[in-house]
N, C-alpha and C positions, 0 to 999 in steps of 0.2 A: 481436547475435546473436538469432536466432530461436527460439523455442519452439514445439513443437506443442501444440495444444490440442482441445479437447473441443467439436466445433463443434454438439453438442446443447444447449450451454450459452450460446451466443454469442447467443441471443433473449433469454436470463435475465440476461445481462451490459447489453444495452441496456435493457431494464427498469429495472435499476438503476440506471444512468445518469439515468435519467428521473425515478425517484423515489430520490435520496440521502436519506442521514439530516440532519440540522440540523447534527452537527457536519461531514459529509464535506462539505456545501456549503460550510461556514465556511472549511475548512482549502481547499478547490478554488478558488473566488471570492474570496479573500481572501490566496492565498498561491500556490497550486501553476499556476494557470491562467495566471498570468504570469511564471512564474519563468523565468528565461532558459535552463535546459536543460527538455528537453521530456518532462513527465509526461502520463501517459494515467490516467482513470478507469476503475474494473470494468473490468480488462484480463483476458482467459482468458488462463491459464497452467495446461496441461495438464487436469486434470480439476477446476482451481479457479478462483475468480474473485477476483483481489486487489482492494483498494480503489484504489489508486494504483501506479504501476510508471513508473519510468526507466529506459529502456534503457541509455543512457549510461552511466549509474552503476552498474546492474546493482542496484536498489534497489526493494525493495517497501514500501510503507507502508502498515499494516492498522490501522484504528481500533478499538477493543474497548470495547463498554457492557459494563454490569454481568454481563451472561450469560457473559462471556467469561471470568470466575471460577469459574462452576460446573465440577465436576469433570469431566463429560460433554464439556465445550468444551473445557476444558483440554489433554485428550486430543486431539481432534480439532485443535486450533490445533498441538499440537505436532506431531504427524505432518503436516498442510500445512505448516511453516515446513522440517520433514527435508527434505520433499521440495522444497521451493522453494531450499532451501540446495544440494542435490544439484545444482542446474542453476548453480552460482556465483553465485545471487542472496543480497544481504543483505537478511533481512526486518527489519522494525522495527516494533514494536507501540507505539500510542499510544494513552492511554486517553480516552474521550469527557471525563472530568473535565480532562484536561491542554487538552484544546483549548477547554474553556471557561475555566478559571483561569489558564493560560499560555502563552497563543497566542501570542504576540510569542517564548517563549524555546522552543515548538516548531516556529517557522518558521526559526529561527537554528540548532534541531540539525539540522534536514532540509537545510540550507545547508552544515552542515559534512559531514555524512555526503556529502552529494552531492560538496563538494570534496575531502573525503578519498578517495573512490571515482576521483576523477577524477584526483588525483595520482599515485594506485598505478599506475593504467595507463600512463602516459606515463613 
């Protein structure tokens, strides 16, 4: 499914792709880049840039650092999630802590989400 996007933030998305956080790099290079189902990184959807996006599974993966626990960020994240879910996407938030301490579990979890989504579509 195609989604409209804000062309004004495409250059920001490209910059974010070039300057990924260490956790984003780890997940991308050690799991998602070679995953059998295509993932994109720093994908513009509407007025948002999502960390990772799998169109085939209608899945968005957001990596969250400590700042996402702050009250203002929680509200922004909820609004963002509500918008993305209104497009039929599943939004999953994974903490940077989980990337560091449970990386294999995170990869298996993502695989289970993709598998579940694909099985529900058929």
